[in-house]
C-alpha positions as CSV (number, residue, x, y, z in Angstrom):
1,M,29.3,-326.7,-117.9
2,S,28.1,-323.1,-118.4
3,K,25.7,-321.8,-115.8
4,K,23.5,-320.3,-118.6
5,H,22.6,-323.9,-119.5
6,L,21.4,-324.5,-116.0
7,L,18.7,-323.1,-113.8
8,A,20.1,-321.8,-110.4
9,R,19.4,-324.6,-107.9
10,D,18.1,-322.2,-105.3
11,I,15.6,-320.6,-107.6
12,S,14.5,-324.0,-108.7
13,W,14.1,-325.1,-105.1
14,L,11.8,-322.1,-104.5
15,S,9.7,-323.3,-107.4
16,F,9.4,-326.7,-105.5
17,N,8.2,-324.9,-102.4
18,A,5.7,-323.0,-104.5
19,R,4.3,-326.5,-105.4
20,V,3.9,-327.2,-101.7
21,L,2.0,-323.9,-101.4
22,Q,-0.2,-325.0,-104.3
23,E,-1.3,-328.0,-102.2
24,A,-2.2,-325.6,-99.3
25,G,-4.2,-323.5,-101.7
26,D,-6.1,-326.5,-103.3
27,P,-9.7,-326.4,-102.1
28,T,-10.0,-330.2,-102.9
29,V,-7.4,-331.0,-100.3
30,P,-8.9,-331.6,-96.8
31,L,-8.6,-328.6,-94.4
32,K,-6.3,-330.3,-91.9
33,Q,-3.9,-331.2,-94.8
34,R,-4.1,-327.7,-96.3
35,I,-3.0,-326.3,-92.9
36,R,-0.3,-329.0,-92.7
37,F,1.1,-327.9,-96.2
38,L,1.3,-324.3,-94.9
39,G,3.4,-325.7,-92.0
40,I,5.6,-327.7,-94.4
41,H,6.1,-324.6,-96.6
42,S,7.1,-322.5,-93.6
43,N,9.5,-325.2,-92.3
44,N,11.0,-325.6,-95.7
45,M,11.6,-321.9,-96.0
46,D,13.2,-321.7,-92.6
47,E,15.7,-324.4,-93.6
48,F,16.3,-322.8,-97.0
49,F,17.3,-319.5,-95.3
50,R,19.4,-321.3,-92.6
51,V,21.3,-323.3,-95.2
52,R,21.1,-322.0,-98.8
53,V,20.8,-318.2,-98.2
54,A,23.5,-318.4,-95.6
55,T,25.7,-320.3,-98.0
56,L,25.2,-317.7,-100.8
57,R,26.1,-314.9,-98.3
58,R,29.3,-316.8,-97.4
59,M,30.1,-317.1,-101.2
60,I,29.8,-313.3,-101.4
61,E,32.2,-312.9,-98.4
62,L,34.6,-315.4,-99.9
63,G,34.7,-313.5,-103.2
64,G,37.3,-315.3,-105.4
65,K,38.4,-317.7,-102.6
66,K,36.6,-320.9,-103.4
67,G,37.4,-322.9,-100.3
68,N,35.2,-326.1,-100.3
69,M,32.3,-324.4,-102.0
70,H,31.0,-324.8,-105.5
71,L,30.6,-321.1,-106.1
72,E,27.7,-319.7,-108.0
73,E,28.8,-317.3,-110.7
74,N,26.7,-314.5,-109.3
75,P,25.5,-315.2,-105.7
76,Q,24.3,-311.6,-105.2
77,S,22.1,-311.8,-108.3
78,I,20.6,-315.1,-107.0
79,L,20.0,-313.4,-103.5
80,D,18.2,-310.6,-105.2
81,Q,15.9,-313.0,-107.1
82,I,15.3,-314.9,-103.9
83,Q,14.2,-311.7,-102.1
84,V,11.6,-311.0,-104.8
85,I,10.3,-314.6,-105.0
86,V,10.1,-315.0,-101.2
87,L,8.0,-311.8,-100.9
88,Q,5.7,-313.1,-103.7
89,Q,5.3,-316.4,-101.9
90,Q,4.7,-314.7,-98.6
91,N,1.8,-312.7,-100.2
92,E,0.4,-315.9,-101.6
93,F,0.8,-317.7,-98.3
94,N,-1.2,-314.9,-96.5
95,R,-3.9,-315.1,-99.1
96,I,-4.2,-318.9,-98.7
97,W,-4.2,-318.6,-94.9
98,D,-7.1,-316.1,-95.1
99,D,-9.0,-318.5,-97.4
100,I,-8.4,-321.4,-95.1
101,Q,-9.7,-319.4,-92.1
102,R,-12.9,-318.8,-94.0
103,E,-13.2,-322.5,-94.7
104,M,-12.4,-323.2,-91.0
105,A,-15.3,-320.9,-90.0
106,K,-17.7,-323.0,-92.1
107,E,-16.6,-326.0,-90.1
108,K,-17.1,-324.0,-86.9
109,V,-13.4,-324.0,-86.1
110,Y,-12.1,-320.6,-85.0
111,L,-8.6,-319.3,-84.2
112,I,-9.4,-316.7,-81.5
113,S,-7.3,-313.7,-80.8
114,E,-7.0,-312.1,-77.4
115,A,-9.4,-309.4,-78.4
116,Q,-12.2,-311.9,-79.2
117,L,-12.3,-313.8,-75.9
118,T,-15.5,-314.1,-74.0
119,Q,-15.4,-313.5,-70.2
120,E,-15.4,-317.2,-69.6
121,Q,-12.5,-317.7,-72.0
122,R,-10.5,-314.8,-70.6
123,T,-10.8,-316.4,-67.1
124,F,-9.7,-319.7,-68.5
125,V,-6.7,-318.1,-70.3
126,T,-5.7,-316.2,-67.1
127,R,-5.7,-319.4,-65.1
128,F,-3.9,-321.4,-67.8
129,F,-1.2,-318.7,-68.0
130,D,-0.7,-318.8,-64.2
131,E,-0.6,-322.6,-64.1
132,E,1.2,-323.6,-67.3
133,V,3.0,-320.6,-68.9
134,R,4.3,-318.1,-66.3
135,S,7.1,-320.4,-65.1
136,N,8.3,-320.9,-68.7
137,I,8.8,-317.3,-69.6
138,I,11.6,-314.8,-68.8
139,P,10.8,-311.3,-69.9
140,L,13.8,-309.2,-70.9
141,L,14.0,-305.4,-70.7
142,I,16.4,-305.2,-73.6
143,E,17.2,-301.4,-73.4
144,S,19.0,-302.0,-70.1
145,L,21.1,-304.9,-71.4
146,P,24.6,-304.1,-72.7
147,Q,24.3,-306.8,-75.3
148,M,21.4,-308.1,-77.4
149,P,20.4,-311.4,-75.7
150,Y,20.8,-314.7,-77.7
151,L,17.7,-315.3,-79.9
152,R,16.9,-318.9,-80.6
153,D,16.7,-319.8,-84.3
154,K,13.5,-321.8,-84.2
155,S,11.6,-319.7,-81.6
156,I,9.3,-316.8,-82.0
157,Y,9.4,-313.7,-79.8
158,L,7.0,-311.0,-78.7
159,G,8.5,-307.5,-79.1
160,V,6.7,-305.6,-76.4
161,V,6.3,-301.8,-76.2
162,M,5.1,-300.6,-72.7
163,R,3.7,-297.1,-72.3
164,K,2.0,-295.0,-69.6
165,S,-1.1,-293.1,-70.5
166,S,0.1,-290.2,-68.3
167,S,3.1,-289.5,-70.5
168,A,3.8,-289.9,-74.2
169,Y,7.5,-290.1,-73.6
170,D,7.6,-292.8,-70.9
171,Q,8.0,-296.1,-72.8
172,K,10.1,-299.3,-72.6
173,Y,10.9,-302.2,-74.8
174,A,10.9,-305.8,-73.8
175,L,11.2,-309.3,-75.3
176,I,9.4,-312.5,-74.4
177,E,10.3,-315.8,-76.0
178,V,7.1,-317.8,-76.7
179,P,7.7,-321.2,-75.0
180,A,5.9,-323.3,-77.7
181,K,8.2,-326.3,-77.2
182,A,7.4,-326.5,-73.4
183,V,3.7,-325.6,-73.5
184,G,2.5,-326.2,-77.0
185,R,1.4,-323.6,-79.5
186,F,-2.3,-324.3,-79.5
187,I,-4.7,-324.1,-76.5
188,K,-8.2,-325.3,-76.8
189,L,-10.7,-322.9,-75.2
190,P,-14.1,-323.4,-73.6
191,S,-16.3,-323.3,-76.7
192,P,-20.0,-323.1,-77.5
193,E,-21.8,-326.4,-78.4
194,G,-20.7,-327.6,-81.8
195,E,-17.8,-325.2,-82.1
196,S,-14.0,-325.4,-81.5
197,H,-12.2,-322.3,-80.3
198,I,-8.4,-322.3,-80.3
199,I,-6.0,-319.6,-79.1
200,L,-2.3,-319.3,-79.9
201,L,0.2,-319.3,-77.0
202,E,1.5,-315.8,-77.9
203,D,-2.0,-314.5,-77.5
204,V,-2.3,-316.1,-74.1
205,I,0.8,-314.1,-73.2
206,R,-0.6,-310.9,-74.7
207,V,-3.7,-311.2,-72.4
208,N,-1.4,-311.4,-69.4
209,L,1.1,-308.6,-70.2
210,P,-0.3,-306.3,-67.4
211,I,0.3,-309.1,-64.9
212,I,3.8,-309.9,-66.3
213,F,5.0,-306.3,-66.1
214,S,2.8,-305.1,-63.1
215,Y,5.8,-304.0,-61.1
216,F,6.6,-301.2,-63.6
217,G,3.3,-299.4,-63.5
218,Y,2.7,-299.3,-67.3
219,D,-0.9,-299.4,-68.4
220,H,-0.7,-299.7,-72.2
221,F,1.0,-302.6,-74.1
222,D,1.6,-303.4,-77.7
223,A,3.1,-306.8,-78.5
224,H,4.0,-308.2,-82.0
225,V,5.6,-311.4,-83.1
226,F,8.9,-311.6,-84.8
227,K,11.5,-314.3,-85.6
228,V,15.1,-314.5,-86.6
229,T,16.6,-317.1,-89.0
230,K,20.3,-317.7,-88.6
231,D,23.1,-319.3,-90.6
232,A,23.0,-323.0,-89.6
233,E,26.2,-324.2,-91.2
234,I,28.5,-326.1,-88.9
235,D,32.2,-325.3,-89.4
236,I,34.4,-328.2,-88.6
237,D,37.9,-327.0,-87.7
238,N,41.1,-328.9,-88.5
239,D,42.4,-329.0,-84.9
240,I,44.0,-332.5,-84.7
241,T,44.0,-332.4,-80.9
242,T,40.2,-332.3,-80.9
243,S,38.1,-335.4,-81.3
244,F,35.4,-335.4,-84.1
245,V,32.7,-335.5,-81.5
246,Q,34.1,-332.5,-79.8
247,K,34.3,-330.7,-83.1
248,I,30.6,-331.4,-83.8
249,E,29.7,-330.2,-80.2
250,R,31.7,-327.0,-80.7
251,G,30.1,-326.5,-84.1
252,L,26.7,-326.8,-82.5
253,R,27.6,-324.2,-79.9
254,N,28.9,-321.9,-82.6
255,R,25.7,-322.4,-84.6
256,R,23.9,-320.5,-81.8
257,K,26.1,-317.5,-82.8
258,G,25.2,-317.7,-86.5
259,K,24.7,-314.5,-88.4
260,P,21.0,-313.6,-89.0
261,V,20.0,-314.2,-92.6
262,R,16.3,-313.3,-92.3
263,F,14.1,-311.2,-90.0
264,L,10.3,-311.8,-90.2
265,Y,7.9,-309.6,-88.3
266,D,4.3,-308.6,-87.9
267,K,3.8,-305.7,-90.4
268,E,1.8,-303.9,-87.6
269,M,4.8,-303.9,-85.3
270,D,5.6,-300.5,-83.6
271,A,8.1,-298.7,-85.9
272,G,10.3,-297.7,-82.9
273,I,10.9,-301.3,-81.6
274,L,11.4,-302.6,-85.2
275,E,14.2,-300.1,-85.9
276,Y,15.7,-300.8,-82.5
277,L,15.7,-304.6,-83.1
278,M,17.2,-304.2,-86.6
279,R,20.0,-302.0,-85.2
280,R,20.8,-304.3,-82.3
281,L,20.8,-307.3,-84.7
282,N,23.1,-305.5,-87.2
283,L,20.4,-305.8,-89.9
284,S,19.9,-303.4,-92.8
285,R,17.1,-302.9,-95.3
286,K,19.3,-304.9,-97.8
287,D,18.9,-308.0,-95.7
288,N,15.9,-310.3,-95.9
289,I,13.6,-308.2,-93.8
290,I,10.2,-309.7,-94.5
291,P,6.9,-308.2,-93.2
292,G,4.0,-310.6,-92.6
293,G,0.8,-311.1,-90.6
294,R,0.3,-311.7,-86.9
295,I,1.4,-315.3,-87.0
296,H,4.9,-316.7,-87.6
297,N,6.5,-320.1,-87.2
298,F,3.8,-321.8,-89.2
299,R,5.8,-325.0,-89.0
300,H,3.9,-325.7,-85.8
301,F,0.8,-325.8,-87.9
302,M,1.9,-329.2,-89.2
303,D,0.6,-330.4,-85.8
304,F,-2.6,-328.3,-85.8
305,P,-5.2,-329.8,-83.3
306,D,-7.4,-332.5,-84.6
307,V,-10.7,-330.6,-84.5
308,F,-12.0,-331.2,-88.0
309,P,-14.5,-333.8,-89.0
310,S,-12.5,-336.9,-89.7
311,H,-11.2,-337.2,-93.2
312,K,-11.7,-340.8,-94.4
313,N,-8.4,-342.3,-95.4
314,D,-8.4,-346.1,-95.9
315,R,-4.8,-346.1,-97.0
316,T,-3.3,-347.6,-93.9
317,P,0.0,-349.5,-94.3
318,F,-0.3,-353.2,-94.9
319,T,2.2,-356.1,-94.6
320,H,3.9,-357.2,-97.8
321,P,2.0,-360.3,-99.1
322,K,5.1,-362.5,-99.0
323,L,5.6,-361.6,-95.3
324,Q,2.0,-362.1,-94.2
325,R,1.8,-365.8,-93.7
326,T,5.2,-366.5,-92.2
327,L,6.5,-366.6,-88.7
328,R,9.8,-365.1,-89.7
329,V,10.8,-362.4,-92.2
330,T,14.3,-363.8,-92.1
331,D,13.2,-367.1,-93.6
332,V,11.6,-365.4,-96.6
333,V,14.6,-363.1,-97.2
334,L,17.0,-366.0,-97.2
335,K,15.0,-367.6,-100.0
336,E,14.1,-364.6,-102.2
337,D,14.3,-360.9,-102.7
338,V,11.5,-358.8,-101.3
339,M,10.8,-355.2,-102.2
340,L,9.0,-353.0,-99.7
341,H,7.3,-349.8,-100.8
342,F,6.8,-347.3,-98.0
343,P,4.4,-345.9,-96.8
344,Y,2.1,-348.4,-98.6
345,H,3.9,-351.4,-97.0
346,S,4.3,-351.5,-93.2
347,F,7.7,-350.5,-91.8
348,N,7.1,-353.1,-89.1
349,S,8.7,-355.7,-91.4
350,I,12.1,-354.0,-91.1
351,I,11.7,-353.8,-87.3
352,D,10.7,-357.5,-87.3
353,L,13.8,-358.5,-89.3
354,L,16.0,-356.7,-86.8
355,R,14.2,-358.1,-83.8
356,E,14.5,-361.7,-85.2
357,A,18.2,-361.1,-85.7
358,A,18.5,-359.9,-82.1
359,M,17.0,-363.1,-80.7
360,D,18.4,-365.6,-83.2
361,P,21.1,-367.6,-81.5
362,E,22.8,-368.3,-84.8
363,V,23.2,-364.5,-85.6
364,N,26.7,-363.2,-84.9
365,T,26.7,-359.6,-86.1
366,I,24.5,-356.8,-87.3
367,K,25.9,-353.9,-89.2
368,I,23.7,-351.0,-90.1
369,T,23.9,-347.3,-91.2
370,A,21.8,-344.6,-89.5
371,Y,21.2,-341.1,-90.8
372,R,18.0,-339.9,-89.2
373,L,16.3,-341.9,-86.5
374,A,12.9,-341.6,-84.9
375,S,12.8,-340.0,-81.5
376,N,11.7,-343.2,-79.9
377,S,13.5,-345.5,-82.3
378,K,12.3,-349.1,-82.5
379,V,15.4,-349.7,-84.7
380,V,17.7,-348.7,-81.8
381,N,15.7,-350.8,-79.4
382,A,16.1,-353.9,-81.6
383,L,19.9,-353.2,-81.9
384,I,20.3,-352.8,-78.1
385,N,18.4,-356.1,-77.6
386,A,20.8,-357.7,-80.0
387,V,23.8,-356.5,-77.9
388,R,22.2,-357.8,-74.8
389,N,21.8,-361.1,-76.5
390,G,25.5,-361.3,-77.2
391,K,25.6,-360.1,-80.8
392,Q,28.2,-357.8,-82.1
393,V,26.4,-354.7,-83.4
394,V,28.1,-352.0,-85.5
395,V,26.2,-348.7,-86.3
396,M,27.5,-346.1,-88.7
397,L,25.9,-343.1,-87.1
398,E,26.2,-339.9,-89.3
399,L,26.8,-337.1,-86.7
400,R,26.6,-334.5,-89.5
401,A,23.0,-335.2,-90.6
402,R,21.8,-331.6,-90.8
403,F,19.6,-330.5,-87.9
404,D,19.8,-334.0,-86.5
405,E,23.3,-333.5,-85.1
406,E,22.2,-333.1,-81.5
407,A,19.8,-336.1,-81.6
408,N,22.6,-338.3,-83.2
409,L,25.1,-337.3,-80.5
410,E,22.5,-338.4,-77.9
411,W,22.0,-341.7,-79.8
412,K,25.7,-342.2,-79.9
413,E,25.8,-342.1,-76.1
414,V,22.9,-344.4,-75.7
415,L,24.3,-347.0,-78.1
416,E,27.8,-346.9,-76.7
417,E,26.5,-347.3,-73.1
418,E,24.8,-350.6,-74.3
419,G,28.0,-351.9,-76.0
420,V,27.2,-351.0,-79.6
421,K,30.3,-350.1,-81.7
422,V,29.5,-346.7,-83.1
423,L,31.3,-345.6,-86.3
424,M,31.3,-341.8,-86.8
425,G,32.0,-341.5,-90.5
426,V,34.5,-340.4,-93.0
427,P,36.5,-337.2,-92.9
428,N,34.9,-334.5,-95.1
429,T,32.3,-337.0,-96.4
430,K,28.8,-337.7,-95.1
431,V,27.6,-341.3,-95.0
432,H,24.1,-341.2,-96.6
433,A,23.8,-344.9,-97.8
434,K,21.0,-346.9,-96.3
435,L,22.5,-350.4,-95.7
436,C,22.2,-353.3,-93.3
437,I,24.0,-356.7,-93.2
438,I,23.2,-359.5,-90.8
439,T,25.6,-362.5,-90.5
440,K,24.6,-365.8,-89.0
441,R,26.3,-369.2,-88.8
442,S,23.9,-372.1,-89.6
443,N,24.8,-375.8,-90.2
444,N,28.5,-374.8,-90.5
445,K,27.6,-372.3,-93.2
446,T,27.9,-368.5,-93.0
447,L,24.7,-366.8,-94.3
448,Q,24.3,-363.1,-94.8
449,Y,21.2,-361.1,-95.5
450,G,20.0,-357.5,-95.0
451,F,18.7,-354.6,-97.1
452,V,19.5,-351.6,-99.2
453,S,17.0,-348.7,-99.0
454,T,16.3,-345.3,-100.5
455,G,15.0,-343.9,-97.2
456,N,16.0,-343.5,-93.6
457,L,15.6,-346.2,-90.9
458,N,12.9,-344.1,-89.3
459,E,9.5,-345.6,-88.5
460,K,7.9,-342.2,-88.1
461,T,8.9,-340.7,-91.5
462,A,8.2,-344.1,-93.2
463,R,4.5,-343.4,-92.7
464,V,4.7,-340.3,-94.9
465,Y,7.9,-340.7,-97.1
466,A,7.5,-342.8,-100.3
467,D,10.6,-345.0,-100.5
468,H,11.7,-348.4,-101.7
469,C,13.7,-351.0,-99.7
470,L,15.2,-354.2,-101.1
471,L,15.4,-357.1,-98.6
472,T,17.9,-359.5,-99.9
473,S,20.5,-362.2,-99.3
474,N,22.1,-361.8,-102.7
475,R,25.8,-362.8,-102.2
476,S,27.3,-360.2,-104.4
477,V,25.2,-357.4,-102.8
478,M,26.2,-358.7,-99.3
479,A,29.8,-358.8,-100.4
480,D,29.8,-355.2,-101.4
481,I,28.0,-354.1,-98.2
482,N,30.7,-355.9,-96.3
483,R,33.4,-354.0,-98.3
484,I,31.6,-350.7,-97.5
485,F,31.6,-351.4,-93.7
486,K,35.3,-352.5,-93.8
487,Y,36.0,-349.1,-95.4
488,L,33.8,-347.2,-92.8
489,E,35.6,-349.0,-89.9
490,N,39.0,-347.7,-91.2
491,P,38.3,-345.0,-93.8
492,R,41.9,-343.6,-93.7
493,T,43.6,-346.9,-94.5
494,A,41.0,-349.2,-96.1
495,S,39.9,-347.3,-99.3
496,Q,40.7,-350.4,-101.3
497,Y,37.6,-352.1,-100.0
498,I,35.1,-349.5,-101.2
499,N,37.0,-349.2,-104.5
500,A,36.5,-353.0,-105.0
501,C,32.7,-352.9,-104.9
502,K,31.5,-354.8,-108.0
503,T,27.7,-354.9,-107.8
504,L,26.6,-351.8,-105.9
505,L,27.2,-348.4,-107.5
506,V,28.9,-346.5,-104.8
507,C,29.7,-342.8,-104.2
508,P,32.0,-341.1,-104.2
509,V,34.2,-343.8,-105.9
510,H,32.4,-344.9,-109.1
511,M,28.6,-344.3,-109.2
512,R,29.0,-341.2,-111.4
513,K,31.4,-343.0,-113.8
514,K,29.1,-346.0,-114.1
515,L,26.0,-343.9,-114.6
516,I,27.7,-341.9,-117.3
517,A,28.7,-345.2,-119.0
518,L,25.1,-346.4,-119.0
519,I,23.9,-343.1,-120.4
520,D,26.6,-343.3,-123.1
521,N,25.3,-346.8,-124.0
522,E,21.8,-345.4,-124.5
523,I,23.2,-342.6,-126.7
524,K,25.1,-345.2,-128.8
525,L,21.9,-347.3,-129.2
526,A,19.9,-344.2,-130.2
527,K,22.5,-343.1,-132.8
528,A,22.3,-346.7,-134.3
529,G,18.5,-346.2,-134.7
530,K,17.6,-348.5,-131.9
531,T,15.2,-347.9,-129.0
532,A,16.9,-346.0,-126.2
533,K,15.2,-344.9,-122.9
534,I,16.1,-343.6,-119.5
535,Y,13.7,-343.4,-116.5
536,L,15.0,-341.2,-113.7
537,K,13.3,-340.5,-110.4
538,V,15.2,-338.4,-107.8
539,N,14.5,-335.7,-105.3
540,A,16.9,-333.3,-107.0
541,L,18.7,-332.9,-110.3
542,S,21.3,-330.2,-110.2
543,D,24.7,-331.8,-111.1
544,G,26.0,-330.0,-114.2
545,L,27.9,-333.0,-115.6
546,M,24.9,-335.4,-115.3
547,I,22.6,-332.8,-116.8
548,Q,25.0,-332.4,-119.7
549,K,24.9,-336.1,-120.3
550,L,21.1,-336.1,-120.3
551,Y,21.2,-333.2,-122.8
552,E,23.5,-335.3,-125.0
553,A,21.1,-338.3,-124.7
554,I,18.0,-336.3,-125.5
555,N,19.6,-334.7,-128.5
556,A,20.7,-338.1,-129.7
557,G,17.1,-339.3,-129.6
558,V,17.1,-341.1,-126.2
559,Q,13.6,-340.8,-124.6
560,V,14.2,-339.5,-121.1
561,N,11.4,-339.6,-118.6
562,M,11.9,-337.9,-115.2
563,V,10.1,-337.6,-111.9
564,I,11.9,-334.9,-109.9
565,R,10.4,-333.9,-106.6
566,G,12.4,-330.8,-105.8
567,I,15.4,-329.0,-107.5
568,F,15.4,-329.3,-111.3
569,S,18.2,-327.3,-112.8
570,A,18.0,-328.7,-116.4
571,R,16.7,-326.4,-119.2
572,I,14.5,-328.4,-121.6
573,E,12.6,-325.6,-123.4
574,P,13.9,-326.0,-127.0
575,K,11.4,-328.0,-129.0
576,K,14.0,-330.4,-130.3
577,L,14.6,-331.3,-126.6
578,R,11.0,-331.4,-125.5
579,K,9.9,-334.1,-127.9
580,N,12.3,-336.6,-126.3
581,V,11.7,-335.7,-122.7
582,K,9.0,-335.7,-120.1
583,A,9.7,-334.1,-116.7
584,I,7.2,-333.9,-113.9
585,S,7.0,-333.3,-110.2
586,I,4.5,-334.9,-107.9
587,I,3.5,-333.2,-104.6
588,D,0.8,-335.0,-102.7
589,E,0.0,-336.3,-99.2
590,Y,3.2,-338.4,-99.1
591,L,6.7,-337.0,-99.7
592,E,8.1,-338.7,-102.9
593,H,11.6,-339.6,-101.6
594,A,12.6,-342.7,-103.6
595,R,15.4,-342.7,-106.2
596,V,15.0,-345.0,-109.2
597,I,17.0,-345.3,-112.4
598,I,16.1,-347.6,-115.4
599,F,18.2,-347.9,-118.6
600,H,16.5,-349.7,-121.5
601,N,19.9,-351.2,-122.4
602,G,18.8,-352.7,-125.8
603,G,15.9,-354.5,-124.2
604,K,17.9,-356.0,-121.4
605,E,16.8,-353.3,-118.9
606,K,19.0,-352.4,-116.0
607,Y,17.2,-351.3,-112.8
608,F,18.6,-349.5,-109.8
609,I,17.2,-348.0,-106.5
610,S,19.5,-345.6,-104.8
611,S,20.1,-343.3,-101.8
612,A,21.7,-340.6,-104.0
613,D,20.2,-337.6,-105.7
614,W,21.9,-336.3,-108.8
615,M,23.7,-333.4,-107.0
616,V,27.4,-332.7,-106.7
617,R,27.2,-333.2,-102.9
618,N,25.7,-336.7,-103.3
619,L,27.8,-338.0,-106.1
620,D,31.2,-336.5,-105.0
621,H,31.0,-335.8,-101.3
622,R,28.9,-338.6,-99.7
623,V,29.0,-342.3,-99.3
624,E,25.9,-343.4,-101.2
625,A,24.8,-346.8,-102.7
626,A,22.6,-347.9,-105.6
627,V,21.6,-351.5,-105.8
628,P,20.7,-353.3,-109.0
629,I,17.3,-355.0,-109.1
630,S,17.7,-358.3,-110.9
631,D,14.4,-360.1,-110.1
632,K,12.0,-359.8,-113.1
633,A,8.9,-359.5,-110.9
634,L,10.4,-356.7,-108.9
635,Q,11.6,-355.0,-112.0
636,K,8.0,-355.1,-113.3
637,E,6.7,-353.7,-110.0
638,I,9.1,-350.8,-110.1
639,K,8.3,-350.0,-113.8
640,D,4.5,-350.3,-113.1
641,I,4.7,-347.8,-110.2
642,L,6.8,-345.4,-112.3
643,N,4.3,-345.6,-115.2
644,I,1.5,-344.9,-112.7
645,Q,3.4,-341.7,-111.7
646,F,3.9,-340.7,-115.3
647,A,0.2,-341.1,-115.9
648,D,-0.7,-338.8,-112.9
649,N,-2.9,-335.9,-114.0
650,V,-4.1,-334.7,-110.6
651,K,-1.0,-334.0,-108.6
652,A,1.7,-334.0,-111.3
653,R,3.2,-330.6,-112.4
654,L,5.2,-330.1,-115.6
655,L,8.8,-329.0,-115.1
656,D,10.1,-326.5,-117.6
657,D,12.0,-323.3,-117.9
658,T,9.0,-321.1,-117.0
659,Q,8.9,-322.7,-113.5
660,S,5.1,-322.0,-113.6
661,N,4.2,-325.4,-112.0
662,R,1.4,-326.0,-114.5
663,Y,-0.6,-329.1,-113.8
664,V,-0.5,-331.9,-116.3
665,N,-3.5,-331.4,-118.7
666,T,-6.6,-333.4,-117.5
667,E,-9.0,-332.6,-120.3
668,D,-11.0,-335.6,-121.6
669,K,-9.0,-338.0,-119.4
670,K,-9.8,-340.2,-116.5
671,K,-8.3,-338.6,-113.4
672,I,-5.3,-340.5,-112.1
673,R,-3.8,-339.6,-108.7
674,S,-0.7,-341.7,-108.6
675,Q,-0.4,-342.2,-104.8
676,I,-3.9,-343.5,-104.6
677,E,-3.4,-345.7,-107.7
678,T,-0.1,-347.0,-106.3
679,Y,-1.7,-348.0,-103.1
680,Q,-4.5,-349.8,-104.9
681,Y,-2.0,-351.5,-107.2
682,L,0.1,-352.8,-104.3
683,Y,-3.0,-353.7,-102.2
684,Q,-4.5,-355.7,-105.1
685,K,-1.2,-357.7,-105.3
686,T,-1.6,-358.4,-101.6
687,R,-5.2,-359.5,-101.9
688,A,-4.3,-361.7,-104.9
689,Q,-1.4,-363.4,-102.9
690,S,-3.8,-363.9,-100.0
691,E,-6.3,-365.7,-102.3
692,I,-3.5,-367.9,-103.6
693,S,-2.3,-368.8,-100.1
694,R,-5.9,-369.5,-99.0
695,H,-6.4,-372.1,-101.7
């Protein structure tokens, strides 16, 4: 498909991050959340440069050599656009941060610089530095070093210029890594009654520069923050003598040497040290050299101290009504399908299901996929308990989950030490499907049950990621999950199993093909003058072939309604397209992460929840799974939640070619904020079920 019919995915992604920035700038959002959205925007941008900008640069270096990449037609043009947009967003970011600080002052919360300290606070900071910080810093006099020291990708540094008042020529440069991970970025200061004063760790260091460098006799110090973002791609070599784990470990070591793709610095930084750093890092003005304010690494602001008046939020997770009045989740799932909607429903039901299996003497095996796990994973604890209770446990642990590679290597070691069989994936293909199958033998019968989810098995992110999870004992679904695990256990020799899946739509074998057939069916119905509709909810829509099929459907008269959180590469500006399509993005307190597809199918609607976005990487280069939802009550529940989202006129933005992120028009309409309405919808179902149970 011609690129002119598509918006560049990276430009579209920046438009998504602009929506995150809109939330930070929204005065109706509580202050703590506004600061958190600044942190999310900053973290998103870091990953964008580490992955996407780095990839575009690799494309330029490759030239006509395609390799494994899906080359953009003009990566340099896209990089040029990125540079302009990023600078615009940085200016808007700074404006919003200034506004937030004014609002913080109204709440008597102040971020204090080293120049604003009272004598009492200065004494506190000096003592705090001596007790907590000094042992965690290693100042480097960089001019005397033959090579530029290794700069960590996620750290911030103080570039220090030392001078003597007795001589204008006597100066030295030094670097200090700010040890935010070891010490914490925010330090609460002694404060006047009713006020909260906070200082950043880099400012604590600034106060103590004369102490740090007392040996050299300098009496004037300038110190400004900078950070370097590096190419984070892990190259897996083809050395057959090296194990896959060793290749991942080598790739992680090599990531440390990744080329810089962005340099952010305080615009007040001394010109001499700025030029010196750029030269030593082999950066030129053509690179992403981005001036900013005093503060960088805003990602830490996602964990800003809880110093604001508490924001009332009654939306705490609750147990699914069918699981409330039962001793065992297992007993319910063996009788009927249950759909959990996170973060509205409690993730504890998943943990309970696994804990029950771990203790059930009739359970023989547990097989599960894991992509991103919580740092203190209750899922892992339940699986380890199962092994200790004599169960066979198989975990497909994706070691290439980006930025979780090190954590998953550690989990591999923990699990294997306990006797868990750890699978490490498929060559050149990530395993992204969210699957679990539990097998038990009861009354001489083999029973199987488990779940298919749109989100990770991570109890921490399940509190903020909006996902769906089907708990089921459906035989055809379990048969397909069995087939997938047989393939994962022997991917080089057992491809026949994954190809034989009949109920689940599975990538990379046939999900794309079956989705296209379902779209073609809607096109056929529309051309016959019959009702034809497609509902699509994904995080990203950038696959050219799938977009082409949607264009065909829209032109044929199929009504296509889409909720796309992030990348949206379709062009839907022509009027003849617009009348048959609605495309929105919802950015709110929770991260919309679920994937849902509904085909009208001549009135016999087909429903799917999926782990896969509509991107080339998901449909062609990952093991993904979509499960059909056949229970009529669950179908209605999914459709109701989608309709609530399409009615959102508070947090929904229109997606179109302008990428202006205009909010859906709210004039003369009751305000509908879909995440609140969804919570109330599900909570009312819980209350209604409780009333029925009580009577």
